[in-house]
C-alpha positions, 0 to 999 in steps of 0.5 A: 499499500502506498500513500494517497495524495492526501498524506505527506510524500514518502520518504526515500532511503536518500532524503535528508531534506529537513533534519536536525541532529539530536544525538540519536543513532538508529538501527533497522530493527523492526523496518528490516522486515521489509516493505510489505509490514509498513509504508515509510512516509514523513510525518505532517508538520502542524500549521501553527507552533508547537510548544512543550507541554510535558516531558519525562526525564526518566524516558529521556535517558532511556534514549540517551539524551543529555540533560539539555535535551529540550531544545528547539530542534528536539521540540520540532523533532517530536512534533513530527515537523522536522526529523532526527537525522538517521531517521527513517520513519514508517507506519506499519500495518496490521489488523484485529477484532474490535469490541469482539467484532473482526475489523480487518485491516487497521494500521498506525492510524495516527502513529508514525514511527521515527525508527528503534534507537541503539539503545534498544527503543522505538521512538513513535510520534502519535498524532503526528498526521495522516497514514495509508491506514488512517481510515479516513481520519486526519491522523492527529490527537488532540491536547486532552488525550495527549496529556492523560496518555503522557501522564498515565504511561509515566504513572503505570511504570512507576506503579511497576506495571509493564507498559509503554513510556512517553518521552513528551507530548507536544502542542500546537493551536492548530485546529483539530476537529472532534465533537467540537474543535480542539487544539492538537498534540503529539506524544512521543512515545517508547517501547521496546517494540510496538508489535500488537497481536493485530500484527499477526492476525493481519498476515494470517487473515490474508494467507501470507503466511511467509510474512506471518512466519517472518514476523513470528521469527523475528519477534521470537528471536528478539524478544523471546530467544528461550523458545527456540530452545524449548523442550515444550510442545515437542519442541514447537517454538512457536507454541512455546511462544504463544504460551509465553505471551499468555502468561505474560498477558496473564501476569499483567491483567493481574496487575492492572486488576490489583491496582483497579485500572480500566484500559477500555479498549481491550482489542486485538489490535491494543494488545502488547506482544510483549505484554505491555500496557499499550494505547492509553484511550478511555482509561480510568482507575477506579474510584469507588469500587464497582467490579462492573464498572465501565470506564469507555463511554463508547463500550455501550455493552460493558465489554471492556468492564472492570471485571471482564478485563481477565476473561477478554485478554484470554479472548484476545490470546486465542485470536492470536492463538488462531492467527499462529495456527498455520505456523503450530500447525495443531489445533490442540498443541495451540489450545494447550499453549493457551491453558497455563493463562488460566492458572497464571492469572490467578495465582497472579493476583492472589500473590498481588493481594496478599503484598497488597493485605501484607500477608508474606505466607499463603494459606488455605482459604485465601481466595475466598478471604480476598473474595469476602473483602471485595464483596464488602467493597463493591457493596457501598462502592468503597474507594479502592485507592484510599481504602488500601492505602487507609488499612495499610496505615492501620496495620502501622498502628492507626485506629481501625476507624479509619477504614471503618469509616468508609463504610455506612454500615460498619459491620461486615468490614468488622467483621473481615477486620476481626478475621484479618487480624487473626490471620495476620497473627500467624505471619512472620513479620511484624505489623510495622513491617508488613506495614511498610511492605503495604506502603510499597504496594498499596499506592497513594498517588494513582491518575484519576480521571478528574485530577487529569482532567483538572491538569488538562483545563489548565493546559488549555489556558496554556499553564501545564503547571498542573501537569508538571505537579501531577506527573511529579507525584505520579512519578513516585505514587508510593510516597506521601508527598506532604503538601499534595494531600489534595491529589490523594483525596477523594473524588469531587461529585462532579468526577462522575459525570467525566465522560471518556470515549474513543474520541481523540 
């Protein structure tokens, strides 16, 4: 597929016009697979001058950028107005299932890969203009969604959850039409690889088995080399690869559930082959605990509700298994490669919950013990993050009332707390040691919707102090951060009226 006349001109291998030297060195990486996997093209420059909205120094260090990297050249390059020297940008093609329905060919519709640096990180500009895969879209992103993705990428990393990263977000007064006219923004995001389940689905659905094998071999050799040496499944490297992806995905789902994270759009094209959290659209961290909570206003059927995420992930893995079947060669082997998901997810989730409860040793009945607590929280929609933080401090010596006061009817939680005290009595760690561990497992700060919205409202007035302040606490979410208690309080009443949809 080649760009249409509405797109920026294709990039020739010798094209050096409009480049700046940022000190980045590029390696072929994914692009070595060949033109059947992508289209080379330049980002489309924005019509109005760009400006910095936010940046991440930890992400900059991943690329080996210097301390003073935020130059005018960097601003222009990470907005897509010029190219970093040596970059050969491209957009990749993939397909996928969206809301459970086969959507056919998709692809990077508003993200253009600058390439892979010699530090092993791919650099992608999201919102950098139309590509051959934009499907009549404008290829742009707006300020509100870009700020949310930037903040959440770095917040998830600080929580210890596998994720793509965000180097920076830049803004521009260039207009973008969504439900209303908004302003444009670009997120420079990083990952060891942006390959998705949908990349494999694309080649399988089109019966392009040579390319399917080429892609699978690239991913296995680069990211899952142990699969080449496996004795599993009779030495079938492709089945071992599927099992490894399943287990990484299961562990990721356990982390999402434990921290109360809702993704919102778990389509197969939004699932990372490396088990990363990818594509921050209508996401949300839970306020009041409601297992059936739907964070995506576009998800009218609740397919991606909080309590459905583990099952949806397995469904998506089954789609990946179907795509890999021509390589695996045996349907029963492919199904067997998915089986460990059913044990890894509950094991990982129970382990996460024991850490949140300060329990070092597992015991019989732990699953029902946790379920009793979740039922009590769900009955009154108790604030998820505040409950766990207060419980941590209670174990450290604070009065039980700090927890009990979260409930209108205290009887269920009082009964559970009594059982909890008995359960903790059999642990080897002291109360202070348990509390310290809990405070490392239960964050004080998460990116709640209303906090993001307040930062966005300020940013629309060219005041980015709210973004910077929120970023500072989210980069160390388990610390107390005196003076920032307002960012860890209960959400205001208006927070429940915030609607986050697929529009961005």
